[in-house]
N, CA, C and O atoms as CSV, one atom per row, in Angstrom:
chain,resi,resn,atom,element,x,y,z
A,1,MET,N,N,-24.482,7.574,-19.679
A,1,MET,CA,C,-23.450,8.331,-19.638
A,1,MET,C,C,-22.689,7.870,-18.210
A,1,MET,O,O,-23.149,7.774,-17.072
A,2,SER,N,N,-21.411,7.639,-18.704
A,2,SER,CA,C,-20.651,7.401,-17.476
A,2,SER,C,C,-19.367,8.299,-17.249
A,2,SER,O,O,-18.864,8.834,-18.237
A,3,SER,N,N,-18.855,8.476,-16.090
A,3,SER,CA,C,-17.766,9.337,-15.888
A,3,SER,C,C,-16.875,8.614,-14.965
A,3,SER,O,O,-17.299,7.724,-14.229
A,4,SER,N,N,-15.598,9.002,-14.999
A,4,SER,CA,C,-14.613,8.335,-13.878
A,4,SER,C,C,-13.781,9.497,-13.330
A,4,SER,O,O,-13.583,10.588,-13.863
A,5,LEU,N,N,-13.400,9.103,-12.322
A,5,LEU,CA,C,-12.426,10.029,-11.351
A,5,LEU,C,C,-11.197,9.391,-11.170
A,5,LEU,O,O,-11.213,8.191,-10.895
A,6,SER,N,N,-10.121,9.991,-11.278
A,6,SER,CA,C,-8.786,9.580,-11.058
A,6,SER,C,C,-8.383,9.952,-9.661
A,6,SER,O,O,-8.633,11.114,-9.342
A,7,VAL,N,N,-7.834,9.220,-8.813
A,7,VAL,CA,C,-7.269,9.466,-7.466
A,7,VAL,C,C,-6.002,8.951,-7.447
A,7,VAL,O,O,-5.717,7.841,-7.896
A,8,ASN,N,N,-5.094,9.849,-6.858
A,8,ASN,CA,C,-3.707,9.354,-6.515
A,8,ASN,C,C,-3.763,9.005,-5.118
A,8,ASN,O,O,-3.749,9.876,-4.248
A,9,VAL,N,N,-3.829,7.703,-4.844
A,9,VAL,CA,C,-3.978,7.194,-3.401
A,9,VAL,C,C,-2.853,7.520,-2.593
A,9,VAL,O,O,-2.988,7.754,-1.392
A,10,ALA,N,N,-1.461,7.560,-3.323
A,10,ALA,CA,C,-0.455,7.810,-2.395
A,10,ALA,C,C,-0.434,9.212,-1.835
A,10,ALA,O,O,0.190,9.459,-0.804
A,11,ASP,N,N,-1.135,10.171,-2.525
A,11,ASP,CA,C,-1.278,11.499,-1.829
A,11,ASP,C,C,-2.007,11.402,-0.384
A,11,ASP,O,O,-1.616,12.020,0.606
A,12,TYR,N,N,-2.857,10.741,-0.406
A,12,TYR,CA,C,-3.815,10.493,0.874
A,12,TYR,C,C,-2.869,9.607,1.813
A,12,TYR,O,O,-2.807,9.901,3.007
A,13,LEU,N,N,-2.183,8.608,1.346
A,13,LEU,CA,C,-1.465,7.670,2.321
A,13,LEU,C,C,0.005,8.598,2.929
A,13,LEU,O,O,0.762,8.215,3.821
A,14,ASN,N,N,0.083,9.641,2.292
A,14,ASN,CA,C,1.171,10.490,2.972
A,14,ASN,C,C,0.938,11.274,4.016
A,14,ASN,O,O,1.791,12.023,4.491
A,15,ASP,N,N,-0.548,11.122,4.560
A,15,ASP,CA,C,-1.017,11.937,5.602
A,15,ASP,C,C,-0.054,11.561,6.746
A,15,ASP,O,O,0.527,10.478,6.815
A,16,LYS,N,N,0.065,12.648,7.709
A,16,LYS,CA,C,0.874,12.450,8.802
A,16,LYS,C,C,0.162,11.860,9.864
A,16,LYS,O,O,0.775,11.338,10.795
A,17,GLU,N,N,-1.209,11.890,9.819
A,17,GLU,CA,C,-1.748,11.150,10.905
A,17,GLU,C,C,-1.665,9.559,10.874
A,17,GLU,O,O,-2.063,8.905,9.910
A,18,LEU,N,N,-1.165,9.057,11.908
A,18,LEU,CA,C,-0.907,7.783,11.945
A,18,LEU,C,C,-1.814,6.856,12.789
A,18,LEU,O,O,-2.405,7.358,13.744
A,19,VAL,N,N,-1.959,5.628,12.529
A,19,VAL,CA,C,-2.694,4.655,13.332
A,19,VAL,C,C,-1.999,3.422,13.664
A,19,VAL,O,O,-1.570,2.759,12.719
A,20,LYS,N,N,-1.795,2.953,14.993
A,20,LYS,CA,C,-0.873,1.940,15.374
A,20,LYS,C,C,-1.847,0.759,14.993
A,20,LYS,O,O,-3.026,0.718,15.346
A,21,LYS,N,N,-1.189,-0.232,14.199
A,21,LYS,CA,C,-1.728,-1.394,13.930
A,21,LYS,C,C,-0.562,-2.584,14.460
A,21,LYS,O,O,0.660,-2.437,14.439
A,22,THR,N,N,-1.298,-3.749,14.917
A,22,THR,CA,C,-0.478,-4.833,15.338
A,22,THR,C,C,-0.915,-5.960,14.348
A,22,THR,O,O,-2.096,-6.192,14.088
A,23,LEU,N,N,0.133,-6.630,13.826
A,23,LEU,CA,C,-0.132,-7.671,12.897
A,23,LEU,C,C,0.918,-8.697,13.198
A,23,LEU,O,O,1.880,-8.428,13.918
A,24,SER,N,N,0.749,-9.790,12.688
A,24,SER,CA,C,1.494,-11.054,12.802
A,24,SER,C,C,2.041,-11.483,11.205
A,24,SER,O,O,1.347,-11.343,10.198
A,25,ILE,N,N,3.359,-12.001,11.221
A,25,ILE,CA,C,4.001,-12.279,10.121
A,25,ILE,C,C,4.928,-13.605,10.507
A,25,ILE,O,O,5.392,-13.783,11.633
A,26,PRO,N,N,5.109,-14.457,9.442
A,26,PRO,CA,C,5.898,-15.504,9.823
A,26,PRO,C,C,7.263,-15.156,10.311
A,26,PRO,O,O,7.843,-14.159,9.882
A,27,ILE,N,N,7.737,-15.874,11.111
A,27,ILE,CA,C,9.144,-15.726,11.638
A,27,ILE,C,C,10.258,-15.523,10.630
A,27,ILE,O,O,11.156,-14.735,10.924
A,28,LEU,N,N,10.284,-16.144,9.500
A,28,LEU,CA,C,11.299,-16.171,8.651
A,28,LEU,C,C,11.094,-14.837,7.803
A,28,LEU,O,O,12.089,-14.276,7.345
A,29,ALA,N,N,9.874,-14.345,7.598
A,29,ALA,CA,C,9.841,-12.946,6.985
A,29,ALA,C,C,10.284,-11.998,7.904
A,29,ALA,O,O,10.922,-11.029,7.493
A,30,ASP,N,N,10.011,-12.152,9.220
A,30,ASP,CA,C,10.444,-11.016,10.070
A,30,ASP,C,C,12.006,-11.008,10.132
A,30,ASP,O,O,12.589,-9.925,10.075
A,31,LYS,N,N,12.765,-12.279,10.256
A,31,LYS,CA,C,14.178,-12.321,10.287
A,31,LYS,C,C,14.818,-11.853,8.922
A,31,LYS,O,O,15.851,-11.183,8.930
A,32,LEU,N,N,14.279,-12.164,7.921
A,32,LEU,CA,C,14.816,-11.548,6.599
A,32,LEU,C,C,14.642,-10.069,6.336
A,32,LEU,O,O,15.396,-9.311,5.726
A,33,GLY,N,N,13.520,-9.828,6.910
A,33,GLY,CA,C,13.010,-8.231,6.725
A,33,GLY,C,C,13.981,-7.466,7.477
A,33,GLY,O,O,14.534,-6.503,6.945
A,34,LYS,N,N,14.281,-7.868,8.873
A,34,LYS,CA,C,15.171,-7.118,9.556
A,34,LYS,C,C,16.704,-7.293,9.079
A,34,LYS,O,O,17.463,-6.375,9.389
A,35,ARG,N,N,17.143,-8.196,8.479
A,35,ARG,CA,C,18.444,-8.429,7.916
A,35,ARG,C,C,18.511,-7.407,6.791
A,35,ARG,O,O,19.480,-6.649,6.791
A,36,MET,N,N,17.548,-7.290,5.780
A,36,MET,CA,C,17.513,-6.571,4.721
A,36,MET,C,C,17.409,-4.994,5.131
A,36,MET,O,O,17.815,-4.110,4.377
A,37,GLY,N,N,16.937,-4.787,6.152
A,37,GLY,CA,C,16.728,-3.353,6.690
A,37,GLY,C,C,15.495,-2.827,6.436
A,37,GLY,O,O,15.359,-1.604,6.453
A,38,ILE,N,N,14.474,-3.628,6.179
A,38,ILE,CA,C,13.190,-3.278,5.704
A,38,ILE,C,C,12.502,-2.507,6.711
A,38,ILE,O,O,12.512,-2.910,7.874
A,39,ASN,N,N,11.838,-1.318,6.357
A,39,ASN,CA,C,10.941,-0.776,7.314
A,39,ASN,C,C,9.609,-1.216,7.019
A,39,ASN,O,O,9.008,-0.774,6.039
A,40,PHE,N,N,9.095,-2.080,7.822
A,40,PHE,CA,C,7.754,-2.738,7.662
A,40,PHE,C,C,6.612,-1.660,7.369
A,40,PHE,O,O,5.859,-1.701,6.395
A,41,SER,N,N,6.607,-0.765,8.293
A,41,SER,CA,C,5.539,0.243,8.033
A,41,SER,C,C,5.566,0.951,6.571
A,41,SER,O,O,4.515,1.217,5.987
A,42,VAL,N,N,6.746,1.215,6.064
A,42,VAL,CA,C,6.880,1.922,4.706
A,42,VAL,C,C,6.340,0.914,3.591
A,42,VAL,O,O,5.604,1.250,2.664
A,43,LEU,N,N,6.831,-0.395,3.833
A,43,LEU,CA,C,6.531,-1.395,2.952
A,43,LEU,C,C,5.045,-1.632,2.859
A,43,LEU,O,O,4.448,-1.607,1.783
A,44,LEU,N,N,4.502,-1.850,3.951
A,44,LEU,CA,C,3.022,-1.947,3.987
A,44,LEU,C,C,2.061,-0.860,3.527
A,44,LEU,O,O,0.917,-1.068,3.121
A,45,THR,N,N,2.725,0.460,3.650
A,45,THR,CA,C,1.883,1.684,3.139
A,45,THR,C,C,2.055,1.680,1.675
A,45,THR,O,O,1.102,1.893,0.926
A,46,GLU,N,N,3.296,1.432,1.234
A,46,GLU,CA,C,3.494,1.477,-0.276
A,46,GLU,C,C,2.636,0.344,-0.897
A,46,GLU,O,O,1.872,0.565,-1.837
A,47,THR,N,N,2.784,-0.812,-0.364
A,47,THR,CA,C,2.054,-2.029,-0.956
A,47,THR,C,C,0.566,-1.678,-1.021
A,47,THR,O,O,-0.121,-1.924,-2.012
A,48,ILE,N,N,0.110,-1.098,0.074
A,48,ILE,CA,C,-1.451,-0.733,0.068
A,48,ILE,C,C,-1.743,0.294,-1.143
A,48,ILE,O,O,-2.711,0.142,-1.889
A,49,SER,N,N,-0.855,1.316,-1.267
A,49,SER,CA,C,-1.200,2.174,-2.197
A,49,SER,C,C,-0.934,1.767,-3.594
A,49,SER,O,O,-1.333,2.481,-4.514
A,50,GLN,N,N,-0.290,0.669,-3.817
A,50,GLN,CA,C,-0.124,0.080,-4.961
A,50,GLN,C,C,-1.359,-0.693,-5.364
A,50,GLN,O,O,-1.832,-0.580,-6.494
A,51,GLN,N,N,-1.885,-1.485,-4.432
A,51,GLN,CA,C,-2.931,-2.386,-4.524
A,51,GLN,C,C,-3.991,-1.445,-4.726
A,51,GLN,O,O,-4.738,-1.741,-5.658
A,52,ALA,N,N,-4.263,-0.373,-4.095
A,52,ALA,CA,C,-5.368,0.442,-4.230
A,52,ALA,C,C,-5.551,1.218,-5.628
A,52,ALA,O,O,-6.646,1.475,-6.129
A,53,ASP,N,N,-4.320,1.543,-6.167
A,53,ASP,CA,C,-4.243,2.101,-7.374
A,53,ASP,C,C,-4.707,1.105,-8.494
A,53,ASP,O,O,-5.316,1.493,-9.491
A,54,GLU,N,N,-4.419,-0.032,-8.292
A,54,GLU,CA,C,-4.812,-1.007,-9.144
A,54,GLU,C,C,-6.147,-1.491,-8.851
A,54,GLU,O,O,-6.632,-2.058,-9.831
A,55,TRP,N,N,-6.868,-1.463,-7.890
A,55,TRP,CA,C,-8.131,-1.720,-7.579
A,55,TRP,C,C,-8.995,-0.699,-8.062
A,55,TRP,O,O,-10.078,-1.042,-8.536
A,56,LEU,N,N,-8.596,0.836,-8.000
A,56,LEU,CA,C,-9.309,1.732,-8.411
A,56,LEU,C,C,-9.376,2.004,-9.903
A,56,LEU,O,O,-10.285,2.614,-10.466
A,57,THR,N,N,-8.173,1.416,-10.541
A,57,THR,CA,C,-8.209,1.707,-11.882
A,57,THR,C,C,-9.102,0.741,-12.848
A,57,THR,O,O,-9.016,-0.487,-12.876
A,58,PRO,N,N,-10.038,1.605,-13.688
A,58,PRO,CA,C,-10.878,0.820,-14.329
A,58,PRO,C,C,-10.360,-0.314,-15.263
A,58,PRO,O,O,-9.260,-0.163,-15.794
A,59,GLN,N,N,-10.971,-1.262,-15.457
A,59,GLN,CA,C,-10.395,-2.393,-16.324
A,59,GLN,C,C,-10.018,-2.043,-17.772
A,59,GLN,O,O,-9.119,-2.606,-18.397
A,60,ALA,N,N,-10.806,-1.045,-18.245
A,60,ALA,CA,C,-10.377,-0.652,-19.684
A,60,ALA,C,C,-8.990,0.007,-19.610
A,60,ALA,O,O,-8.201,-0.183,-20.536
A,61,LYS,N,N,-8.716,0.622,-18.762
A,61,LYS,CA,C,-7.334,1.300,-18.674
A,61,LYS,C,C,-6.186,0.188,-18.600
A,61,LYS,O,O,-5.092,0.350,-19.140
A,62,LYS,N,N,-6.488,-0.786,-17.986
A,62,LYS,CA,C,-5.430,-1.923,-17.781
A,62,LYS,C,C,-5.125,-2.787,-19.083
A,62,LYS,O,O,-4.095,-3.452,-19.187
A,63,GLN,N,N,-6.030,-2.729,-19.989
A,63,GLN,CA,C,-5.889,-3.440,-21.218
A,63,GLN,C,C,-5.238,-2.644,-22.303
A,63,GLN,O,O,-5.057,-3.144,-23.413
């Protein structure tokens, strides 16, 4: 018998407790992102949420 649990990762990523991270990106990505008005923290958080949802979704649901 197997069971699964569905978790909305985005709910947990909206937590107000923040952790400061330092990372390096290519200079062109930085320049383009600034020109486009991209909030790098929001983009990173949203991307992690999407990736986590995909990673946590069982293969059977993807097909």
